[in-house]
N, C-alpha and C positions, 0 to 999 in steps of 0.2 A: 753774794757771797757771806761767808760766815766762816771764821776759823776760830777755836779757842785758842788763849794764851798758851795751854798746856800743849797744843798740837805744834804752834809756833816754837816754842822753845825746844820740844823733842826735835823737830827737824833741823832748827839752828844750830844746835850742839853738834851735828855732823858737818857743819860749814866752817864753825867759827867758835872761839871761847866767849861763852855766856852761860852764866848760871843764875838761879834763884836766889834773890837777895832776901827777900821778906813776902808775906802775903801768898803763902803756899796753898793756902785754902781757898783762894779767889782765882785759881789758875782755868776756872770754866768761864771766865769774862770773855766776851764775843770780840774779836777784831772785825770790824764790818768794811773796810776799805784797805787795799794792799798797799797803797803809799805808806810812807812814814813821815812822821811830822817832828819838827822841833819847835816847841812852845815859847819861843822868846817874847812875841808880842802879847801872848796870854799871860807871861809872868810881869809884864808892864800894864796890865790889867785892861787889854784890848782884845775883847774876843769876838769882834766882827769877823766871820768867815771862818771861825775856829775850827781846825778838823778835828774834832773829839773822837772820830771814829776810828782814828788810826793808832799804831803806836807812838808814843811820846819819847822822843830821846833828849835826854838831857847832857850836853857834852860839857865840855871846860867853859864855854860861855855864859850856858845857864845856870852852872853851880857857881861861877864866880859871881854873876849878878845876883844870885839869891844870898849869897853871903853878904854882898855890900847891902844889904836892905836890913833897917833895923827889925827886931825880932817881931815885934807887932805887924808891921807891914809886911815881912815875910810870910808870917801865918795867915794873914788875910790873903794876899795874892794866892798862895798855896790852896787855900779853902775854895776860892772862886775858882780855880783851876779843876779843881778834883769835883766840883758840883757840876761841870760837864759831862761827868759820866764818861771818862777816857779808860779804854781797858787795860791798859798797862804801862808803865814807865821803865825805859832802860837807861843805866847811869853809865857812860863810856869812859874811856881812858883810865881804868881802873880806878876810880876816885869812890870815896865812900859817900853815900848819900846823906846830906846833910840831916839831923835829927827831927828838923821841921818837916822836911819831906817825908821821912819816914813816917812820922805821928800822922800827917794830913792823909797819906795813901792808906795808912791801917784804917782810919775813920771811914774812909770814902770805899774800904774794899777793893782796893786795888794793888794788885802785885807789883814788886819792884824787881828788876831784873839787873845785872852787872855785867859790863864786857871791859877786857883790857884793851880793844881795839880803839884808834882814833875813830872820832865820831865820823866822818866822811866814809871810811871803810866799813864801818858796822852798819851804816845807812845802805851802803850797796849790797853788802852779803845779805841783809835782812830782807831788802826789796827782791833780791834771786828767791829767798825760802818763801815769800809771801807769794809770787809770781807761781812758783812750784806747787804750792798749797791750793791754789784758787786756778790752777789749769783746767780746762777741759779735758779729762780722761776716757780715752777709748780701749774697751776691753777687746783684743784680738786674740782668737784662737790661733796660735803658733809657738814656735820655739825661737827665742833670740839668741844670738852669739855675737861676739867680737871676734873676727875673722881676720889677720893681720890688719887690724883697725878700721875694717869695715864693717857696720852694723848689718848683719844678715837676719831677717827675719823667716823662718821656714813654715809654709802653712802647706795644708792637705788634708783630705779627708781621713777620719779616725783609722789606725792601722797601716797607713801607708808608709810609715817609718821615719816620722819626724824624729823621734826622740834617738831613734838608732843612729840616723845621719849625724844628730848633733852629738851624740856620745863619740863619734868616729872623730869628729874634729876636736873634741876635746881631749881625745887621745894624741892627737897630733900637735896639742899645744896651745889651742885657742881656748877662749874663756865663755863661759854660758852665763848668759842674763836672765833669762827666765825660761821656763819649760811650761808647754801646753797653752798656758794663758798669759800673755803679755800686755802689760799696761803701757800704753801709748799717749803721750801729751805732746803738744804743741808749744815751745818756748816762744821767747819774745825775739829771737833771731831767726825765726821759721825755721826752726830745726824739729824733726820728731824726735822726741827723747823715750826711750824705752827702758822699762823696768820691770820687776816683777811683783807678785803680792807677797806680804810679809808673812802670810800662811805657808807658801811653797816656795820661799827664797832658798836657794842653794840646793834645792831638791830636783830630782828627775824622776819620772816613771817610766820602766823599761819593761815591757810586756814579758811576762815569763818569768820576770827576776824581782819585780816590784818596785819599791821606793829605794832611792840610794841618795847618799849625802854627798855631793860632788867634790866639794873641798875636803872631806875626811879621805878619798879614795885618790884624789889628782894633786892635792894641795891648793892653798889659797890662790894661786896663779890662775887657778882653773875657773873662777867666778869673778864677774864685774857687777856691781850694783845698779849702774845704768850707762847706756850707750845711745848715741845718735844712729837712726833707722837709716841706711843708704840704700838697701835693697830687699826687695821681697822675692824669695824662692818659692815658686808653686810646685808641688809634687803632684803628680797624676799616673795614673796607672798605664803603662805602656800598651798601646793599641797598633797591630801591625797595620791596620786599615787608614790609621791616622798620620799623614805625614807633617809633621812640625815643620817650622822654620830651621832649614841647615845652616844658612849662611851667617846668620846673626844679624844680617841687614834690617831687619824689622824689629824695631825696637819699642818695647810694650812698656807701659806704666800703671799704676794704680793709684787712685785719688784716695787719699786718707786724711781727714782732717784739713781739707781743702788744699792740701799739698800733693803734687803728683811724686808717686815714688818709682824707680825704676823695677821692672818687674821681669823675671825670668823664670820661664814655665820648663819643667824638667819632667820626662818620662819616666817612671820606676820600672825596671825589669830584674828579674832573677838574677842575681850575679852581678849586676852593675855597682861599683863602688861609688854611692852618692856622695859620701862624705868627701871623696876626692873631685867629683865634679862640681859640688857647690864651692868648695876651696879654690877650684881654678876660676869659677865664675864670680867669686869674690875678688880675686887677684885681678881679673879682667875689668870689673867694676873699678877698681883702684886705678888702673890705667887709663881707664876713660875719664876720671877726673882730672888726669894730668894733659886731657887731650889727645890720646891716643886710642884709636877705633881699628883693631885690627881688621873686622870684617869691611870697612870702607876701604881701607888702604890695599886689602888684596882685590877688591872689586876694582879699584881705579888702575892697580897695577894690569889686572886681566885686560881691561880695556884697552890700555897702553900697547900691550903685546899684540892684541886681535888687530889693531889699527897698525901696526908695524908691518903686519903678514898680510894687510889688505883686507882683512875681513869684514872690516865694518869701514864705513866712510868717515871722514874727517870733518 
């Protein structure tokens, strides 16, 4: 893996207060490991197993220890630290980096970032940022929406009506995550998270109408930056000769990034309100998260009634 300090800073700014303090010309330094390191032992001149490929965080303990050293010793320790080719330094708790640290970082062409967060909180959020930047991303041809808190990815062949169905859902008050091309990644909690590419974010293509900017037409509540994937809705042309599952007892899934995702296949026919059907599918999926299965309950009730009438054996 390789993430530049600039990429880290741009993504981290969306999660937490962190700003560049010095060394802006060195933001192309590469962070090669996603974990975060506190260089306490390195400041004590112990470099065995030093994680030099990681972001180095200077919290209250590190800054206080630096200030306790004699100026000559402090300069020597910092020189040894930056000889390890560290990618960047972050000073937390809104502390001002000591002049010796700023000077040593500048000589080593190492940028310094600064955050007002306590050290443990910064490390947690920085770790999430690095996991996001280094996660494997799958490009999926489909339109992603948040429907009543359920992440729905609509797929289907070109021209089947994915964007039109999504537009109908947005008109009902739901929010768009991505249109046509959805980026899917797996997080550390085994969730599939979906977002759009920066180029197409907040835009939709409607055949015959062209490109529209969704929040300009429907407000900022009509878009979401990222959402968990809960189900896939696959649209296909209706075929009178093909009889699909009408009971809902047969549950299908699709494997994506080694995780099974519930799959609903819906036929598209002229005059059918696909937005309404997808909305109901999302609500039904939401009920299933709570352990409610309407098809199974109906089947069990039917069997009970048949037994009462003596139609089947006990």
